[in-house]
Biotite code that builds the C-alpha atoms (Angstrom):
import biotite.structure as struc

atoms = struc.array([
    struc.Atom([0.000, 0.000, 0.000], chain_id="A", res_id=1, res_name="UNK", atom_name="CA", element="C"),
    struc.Atom([1.105, 3.576, -0.611], chain_id="A", res_id=2, res_name="UNK", atom_name="CA", element="C"),
    struc.Atom([1.434, 6.362, 1.915], chain_id="A", res_id=3, res_name="UNK", atom_name="CA", element="C"),
    struc.Atom([-1.435, 8.689, 2.717], chain_id="A", res_id=4, res_name="UNK", atom_name="CA", element="C"),
    struc.Atom([-0.979, 12.440, 2.458], chain_id="A", res_id=5, res_name="UNK", atom_name="CA", element="C"),
    struc.Atom([-3.168, 15.271, 3.719], chain_id="A", res_id=6, res_name="UNK", atom_name="CA", element="C"),
    struc.Atom([-3.861, 18.489, 1.839], chain_id="A", res_id=7, res_name="UNK", atom_name="CA", element="C"),
    struc.Atom([-6.023, 21.365, 3.060], chain_id="A", res_id=8, res_name="UNK", atom_name="CA", element="C"),
    struc.Atom([-8.592, 22.435, 0.479], chain_id="A", res_id=9, res_name="UNK", atom_name="CA", element="C"),
    struc.Atom([-10.886, 25.415, 0.158], chain_id="A", res_id=10, res_name="UNK", atom_name="CA", element="C"),
    struc.Atom([-14.176, 25.181, 2.010], chain_id="A", res_id=11, res_name="UNK", atom_name="CA", element="C"),
    struc.Atom([-12.875, 23.830, 5.318], chain_id="A", res_id=12, res_name="UNK", atom_name="CA", element="C"),
    struc.Atom([-11.953, 20.318, 4.214], chain_id="A", res_id=13, res_name="UNK", atom_name="CA", element="C"),
    struc.Atom([-8.766, 18.298, 4.188], chain_id="A", res_id=14, res_name="UNK", atom_name="CA", element="C"),
    struc.Atom([-8.209, 15.890, 1.321], chain_id="A", res_id=15, res_name="UNK", atom_name="CA", element="C"),
    struc.Atom([-6.782, 12.517, 2.257], chain_id="A", res_id=16, res_name="UNK", atom_name="CA", element="C"),
    struc.Atom([-4.785, 11.389, -0.756], chain_id="A", res_id=17, res_name="UNK", atom_name="CA", element="C"),
    struc.Atom([-3.194, 8.154, -1.890], chain_id="A", res_id=18, res_name="UNK", atom_name="CA", element="C"),
    struc.Atom([-0.800, 8.350, -4.827], chain_id="A", res_id=19, res_name="UNK", atom_name="CA", element="C"),
    struc.Atom([-2.002, 11.899, -5.463], chain_id="A", res_id=20, res_name="UNK", atom_name="CA", element="C"),
    struc.Atom([-5.658, 10.851, -5.748], chain_id="A", res_id=21, res_name="UNK", atom_name="CA", element="C"),
    struc.Atom([-8.191, 12.086, -3.197], chain_id="A", res_id=22, res_name="UNK", atom_name="CA", element="C"),
    struc.Atom([-9.739, 9.128, -1.372], chain_id="A", res_id=23, res_name="UNK", atom_name="CA", element="C"),
    struc.Atom([-11.544, 11.054, 1.416], chain_id="A", res_id=24, res_name="UNK", atom_name="CA", element="C"),
    struc.Atom([-12.598, 14.603, 2.192], chain_id="A", res_id=25, res_name="UNK", atom_name="CA", element="C"),
    struc.Atom([-12.671, 15.230, 5.931], chain_id="A", res_id=26, res_name="UNK", atom_name="CA", element="C"),
    struc.Atom([-13.731, 18.433, 7.689], chain_id="A", res_id=27, res_name="UNK", atom_name="CA", element="C"),
    struc.Atom([-10.492, 20.143, 8.723], chain_id="A", res_id=28, res_name="UNK", atom_name="CA", element="C"),
    struc.Atom([-11.875, 20.923, 12.187], chain_id="A", res_id=29, res_name="UNK", atom_name="CA", element="C"),
    struc.Atom([-12.127, 17.172, 12.893], chain_id="A", res_id=30, res_name="UNK", atom_name="CA", element="C"),
    struc.Atom([-8.462, 16.669, 12.081], chain_id="A", res_id=31, res_name="UNK", atom_name="CA", element="C"),
    struc.Atom([-7.592, 19.640, 14.272], chain_id="A", res_id=32, res_name="UNK", atom_name="CA", element="C"),
    struc.Atom([-9.587, 18.117, 17.125], chain_id="A", res_id=33, res_name="UNK", atom_name="CA", element="C"),
    struc.Atom([-7.723, 14.833, 16.735], chain_id="A", res_id=34, res_name="UNK", atom_name="CA", element="C"),
    struc.Atom([-4.424, 16.678, 16.935], chain_id="A", res_id=35, res_name="UNK", atom_name="CA", element="C"),
    struc.Atom([-5.473, 18.999, 19.788], chain_id="A", res_id=36, res_name="UNK", atom_name="CA", element="C"),
    struc.Atom([-3.254, 18.531, 22.850], chain_id="A", res_id=37, res_name="UNK", atom_name="CA", element="C"),
    struc.Atom([-4.762, 16.843, 25.852], chain_id="A", res_id=38, res_name="UNK", atom_name="CA", element="C"),
    struc.Atom([-4.487, 18.040, 29.432], chain_id="A", res_id=39, res_name="UNK", atom_name="CA", element="C"),
    struc.Atom([-2.612, 14.952, 30.637], chain_id="A", res_id=40, res_name="UNK", atom_name="CA", element="C"),
    struc.Atom([-0.464, 13.021, 28.240], chain_id="A", res_id=41, res_name="UNK", atom_name="CA", element="C"),
    struc.Atom([-2.400, 10.041, 26.957], chain_id="A", res_id=42, res_name="UNK", atom_name="CA", element="C"),
    struc.Atom([-5.737, 11.049, 28.522], chain_id="A", res_id=43, res_name="UNK", atom_name="CA", element="C"),
    struc.Atom([-8.764, 12.927, 27.260], chain_id="A", res_id=44, res_name="UNK", atom_name="CA", element="C"),
    struc.Atom([-10.845, 15.033, 29.634], chain_id="A", res_id=45, res_name="UNK", atom_name="CA", element="C"),
    struc.Atom([-14.120, 13.294, 30.479], chain_id="A", res_id=46, res_name="UNK", atom_name="CA", element="C"),
    struc.Atom([-16.081, 16.404, 29.487], chain_id="A", res_id=47, res_name="UNK", atom_name="CA", element="C"),
    struc.Atom([-14.477, 16.331, 26.036], chain_id="A", res_id=48, res_name="UNK", atom_name="CA", element="C"),
    struc.Atom([-15.177, 12.564, 25.825], chain_id="A", res_id=49, res_name="UNK", atom_name="CA", element="C"),
    struc.Atom([-18.860, 13.401, 26.417], chain_id="A", res_id=50, res_name="UNK", atom_name="CA", element="C"),
    struc.Atom([-19.041, 16.457, 24.135], chain_id="A", res_id=51, res_name="UNK", atom_name="CA", element="C"),
    struc.Atom([-17.434, 14.714, 21.165], chain_id="A", res_id=52, res_name="UNK", atom_name="CA", element="C"),
    struc.Atom([-19.864, 11.794, 21.383], chain_id="A", res_id=53, res_name="UNK", atom_name="CA", element="C"),
    struc.Atom([-17.606, 8.980, 22.540], chain_id="A", res_id=54, res_name="UNK", atom_name="CA", element="C"),
    struc.Atom([-19.587, 8.266, 25.701], chain_id="A", res_id=55, res_name="UNK", atom_name="CA", element="C"),
    struc.Atom([-22.849, 8.148, 23.755], chain_id="A", res_id=56, res_name="UNK", atom_name="CA", element="C"),
    struc.Atom([-21.426, 5.888, 21.069], chain_id="A", res_id=57, res_name="UNK", atom_name="CA", element="C"),
    struc.Atom([-19.576, 3.491, 23.405], chain_id="A", res_id=58, res_name="UNK", atom_name="CA", element="C"),
    struc.Atom([-22.823, 3.044, 25.278], chain_id="A", res_id=59, res_name="UNK", atom_name="CA", element="C"),
    struc.Atom([-25.125, 2.944, 22.228], chain_id="A", res_id=60, res_name="UNK", atom_name="CA", element="C"),
    struc.Atom([-23.009, 0.668, 20.048], chain_id="A", res_id=61, res_name="UNK", atom_name="CA", element="C"),
    struc.Atom([-21.476, -1.680, 22.594], chain_id="A", res_id=62, res_name="UNK", atom_name="CA", element="C"),
    struc.Atom([-22.502, -1.487, 26.251], chain_id="A", res_id=63, res_name="UNK", atom_name="CA", element="C"),
    struc.Atom([-26.278, -0.842, 26.053], chain_id="A", res_id=64, res_name="UNK", atom_name="CA", element="C"),
    struc.Atom([-27.053, -3.975, 24.018], chain_id="A", res_id=65, res_name="UNK", atom_name="CA", element="C"),
    struc.Atom([-25.208, -5.934, 26.738], chain_id="A", res_id=66, res_name="UNK", atom_name="CA", element="C"),
    struc.Atom([-27.260, -4.316, 29.527], chain_id="A", res_id=67, res_name="UNK", atom_name="CA", element="C"),
    struc.Atom([-24.415, -2.073, 30.708], chain_id="A", res_id=68, res_name="UNK", atom_name="CA", element="C"),
    struc.Atom([-23.807, 1.685, 30.705], chain_id="A", res_id=69, res_name="UNK", atom_name="CA", element="C"),
    struc.Atom([-20.653, 3.689, 31.360], chain_id="A", res_id=70, res_name="UNK", atom_name="CA", element="C"),
    struc.Atom([-21.742, 6.622, 33.536], chain_id="A", res_id=71, res_name="UNK", atom_name="CA", element="C"),
    struc.Atom([-20.255, 10.003, 34.375], chain_id="A", res_id=72, res_name="UNK", atom_name="CA", element="C"),
    struc.Atom([-20.844, 12.510, 37.153], chain_id="A", res_id=73, res_name="UNK", atom_name="CA", element="C"),
    struc.Atom([-19.781, 15.925, 38.353], chain_id="A", res_id=74, res_name="UNK", atom_name="CA", element="C"),
    struc.Atom([-19.733, 17.294, 41.863], chain_id="A", res_id=75, res_name="UNK", atom_name="CA", element="C"),
    struc.Atom([-22.438, 19.869, 42.538], chain_id="A", res_id=76, res_name="UNK", atom_name="CA", element="C"),
    struc.Atom([-22.399, 22.630, 45.144], chain_id="A", res_id=77, res_name="UNK", atom_name="CA", element="C"),
    struc.Atom([-25.157, 21.800, 47.651], chain_id="A", res_id=78, res_name="UNK", atom_name="CA", element="C"),
    struc.Atom([-26.036, 25.461, 48.179], chain_id="A", res_id=79, res_name="UNK", atom_name="CA", element="C"),
    struc.Atom([-25.997, 26.812, 44.625], chain_id="A", res_id=80, res_name="UNK", atom_name="CA", element="C"),
    struc.Atom([-26.570, 23.681, 42.557], chain_id="A", res_id=81, res_name="UNK", atom_name="CA", element="C"),
    struc.Atom([-23.646, 24.711, 40.349], chain_id="A", res_id=82, res_name="UNK", atom_name="CA", element="C"),
    struc.Atom([-21.115, 22.252, 39.019], chain_id="A", res_id=83, res_name="UNK", atom_name="CA", element="C"),
    struc.Atom([-17.788, 22.303, 40.796], chain_id="A", res_id=84, res_name="UNK", atom_name="CA", element="C"),
    struc.Atom([-14.814, 20.426, 39.530], chain_id="A", res_id=85, res_name="UNK", atom_name="CA", element="C"),
    struc.Atom([-14.430, 18.338, 36.394], chain_id="A", res_id=86, res_name="UNK", atom_name="CA", element="C"),
    struc.Atom([-16.658, 15.533, 35.173], chain_id="A", res_id=87, res_name="UNK", atom_name="CA", element="C"),
    struc.Atom([-15.410, 12.064, 36.072], chain_id="A", res_id=88, res_name="UNK", atom_name="CA", element="C"),
    struc.Atom([-16.176, 8.448, 35.234], chain_id="A", res_id=89, res_name="UNK", atom_name="CA", element="C"),
    struc.Atom([-18.617, 7.330, 37.906], chain_id="A", res_id=90, res_name="UNK", atom_name="CA", element="C"),
    struc.Atom([-18.930, 3.642, 37.136], chain_id="A", res_id=91, res_name="UNK", atom_name="CA", element="C"),
    struc.Atom([-20.756, 1.090, 35.049], chain_id="A", res_id=92, res_name="UNK", atom_name="CA", element="C"),
    struc.Atom([-24.483, 0.549, 35.537], chain_id="A", res_id=93, res_name="UNK", atom_name="CA", element="C"),
    struc.Atom([-25.488, -3.090, 35.393], chain_id="A", res_id=94, res_name="UNK", atom_name="CA", element="C"),
    struc.Atom([-28.861, -4.047, 33.921], chain_id="A", res_id=95, res_name="UNK", atom_name="CA", element="C"),
    struc.Atom([-27.745, -7.364, 32.447], chain_id="A", res_id=96, res_name="UNK", atom_name="CA", element="C"),
    struc.Atom([-30.810, -9.028, 33.938], chain_id="A", res_id=97, res_name="UNK", atom_name="CA", element="C"),
    struc.Atom([-32.835, -7.069, 31.325], chain_id="A", res_id=98, res_name="UNK", atom_name="CA", element="C"),
    struc.Atom([-32.171, -9.099, 28.191], chain_id="A", res_id=99, res_name="UNK", atom_name="CA", element="C"),
    struc.Atom([-33.380, -6.291, 25.902], chain_id="A", res_id=100, res_name="UNK", atom_name="CA", element="C"),
    struc.Atom([-30.535, -4.136, 27.140], chain_id="A", res_id=101, res_name="UNK", atom_name="CA", element="C"),
    struc.Atom([-30.630, -0.397, 27.605], chain_id="A", res_id=102, res_name="UNK", atom_name="CA", element="C"),
    struc.Atom([-31.511, 2.462, 25.235], chain_id="A", res_id=103, res_name="UNK", atom_name="CA", element="C"),
    struc.Atom([-31.175, 6.229, 25.146], chain_id="A", res_id=104, res_name="UNK", atom_name="CA", element="C"),
    struc.Atom([-34.370, 8.275, 25.091], chain_id="A", res_id=105, res_name="UNK", atom_name="CA", element="C"),
    struc.Atom([-32.623, 10.632, 22.651], chain_id="A", res_id=106, res_name="UNK", atom_name="CA", element="C"),
    struc.Atom([-29.633, 10.204, 20.359], chain_id="A", res_id=107, res_name="UNK", atom_name="CA", element="C"),
    struc.Atom([-27.580, 13.243, 19.377], chain_id="A", res_id=108, res_name="UNK", atom_name="CA", element="C"),
    struc.Atom([-27.021, 12.843, 15.603], chain_id="A", res_id=109, res_name="UNK", atom_name="CA", element="C"),
    struc.Atom([-24.139, 15.347, 15.653], chain_id="A", res_id=110, res_name="UNK", atom_name="CA", element="C"),
    struc.Atom([-22.281, 13.092, 18.096], chain_id="A", res_id=111, res_name="UNK", atom_name="CA", element="C"),
    struc.Atom([-23.075, 10.007, 15.997], chain_id="A", res_id=112, res_name="UNK", atom_name="CA", element="C"),
    struc.Atom([-21.662, 11.779, 12.933], chain_id="A", res_id=113, res_name="UNK", atom_name="CA", element="C"),
    struc.Atom([-18.580, 13.061, 14.766], chain_id="A", res_id=114, res_name="UNK", atom_name="CA", element="C"),
    struc.Atom([-17.571, 9.622, 16.042], chain_id="A", res_id=115, res_name="UNK", atom_name="CA", element="C"),
    struc.Atom([-18.276, 8.042, 12.649], chain_id="A", res_id=116, res_name="UNK", atom_name="CA", element="C"),
    struc.Atom([-16.044, 10.611, 10.945], chain_id="A", res_id=117, res_name="UNK", atom_name="CA", element="C"),
    struc.Atom([-13.293, 10.089, 13.512], chain_id="A", res_id=118, res_name="UNK", atom_name="CA", element="C"),
    struc.Atom([-13.461, 6.343, 12.846], chain_id="A", res_id=119, res_name="UNK", atom_name="CA", element="C"),
    struc.Atom([-13.348, 6.929, 9.093], chain_id="A", res_id=120, res_name="UNK", atom_name="CA", element="C"),
    struc.Atom([-10.166, 8.994, 9.442], chain_id="A", res_id=121, res_name="UNK", atom_name="CA", element="C"),
    struc.Atom([-8.487, 6.315, 11.545], chain_id="A", res_id=122, res_name="UNK", atom_name="CA", element="C"),
    struc.Atom([-9.793, 3.121, 9.925], chain_id="A", res_id=123, res_name="UNK", atom_name="CA", element="C"),
    struc.Atom([-7.648, 3.152, 6.804], chain_id="A", res_id=124, res_name="UNK", atom_name="CA", element="C"),
    struc.Atom([-4.482, 4.051, 8.693], chain_id="A", res_id=125, res_name="UNK", atom_name="CA", element="C"),
    struc.Atom([-5.095, 1.397, 11.351], chain_id="A", res_id=126, res_name="UNK", atom_name="CA", element="C"),
    struc.Atom([-5.942, -1.296, 8.806], chain_id="A", res_id=127, res_name="UNK", atom_name="CA", element="C"),
    struc.Atom([-2.834, -0.410, 6.821], chain_id="A", res_id=128, res_name="UNK", atom_name="CA", element="C"),
    struc.Atom([-0.594, -0.506, 9.880], chain_id="A", res_id=129, res_name="UNK", atom_name="CA", element="C"),
    struc.Atom([-2.102, -3.476, 11.721], chain_id="A", res_id=130, res_name="UNK", atom_name="CA", element="C"),
    struc.Atom([-4.110, -5.409, 9.156], chain_id="A", res_id=131, res_name="UNK", atom_name="CA", element="C"),
    struc.Atom([-7.400, -4.971, 11.034], chain_id="A", res_id=132, res_name="UNK", atom_name="CA", element="C"),
    struc.Atom([-9.789, -2.327, 12.392], chain_id="A", res_id=133, res_name="UNK", atom_name="CA", element="C"),
    struc.Atom([-10.953, -4.247, 15.489], chain_id="A", res_id=134, res_name="UNK", atom_name="CA", element="C"),
    struc.Atom([-8.313, -6.378, 17.169], chain_id="A", res_id=135, res_name="UNK", atom_name="CA", element="C"),
    struc.Atom([-9.117, -10.049, 16.593], chain_id="A", res_id=136, res_name="UNK", atom_name="CA", element="C"),
    struc.Atom([-9.934, -12.187, 19.617], chain_id="A", res_id=137, res_name="UNK", atom_name="CA", element="C"),
])
């Protein structure tokens, strides 16, 4: 396989090219988000994990059908009701006794699209480097 190159185009997109041919057009802001530094090396802030749709999609696509849900929380001031401190991973809810699994009452389509686009950007590179998208069991 040949190397991928990236070229910024007009209109806010980055062209992913192979052998000079465009194979994908990706919104430039998504690539910038991927490259944005994190607060602690190797970690993403939980709030960003939520905002970008990863929490929703991990739950919707994997955990909910199994009757599980990754949950988050934030400390709240008892007097004012205002958030204080960062969001954190609170635990995993367990409803495995419900064979239908869990569902969201609402799905944010922007988050669905964001995670799908992030996966699209990474899939080809990962498959090229490792020979698979999801690690075989």
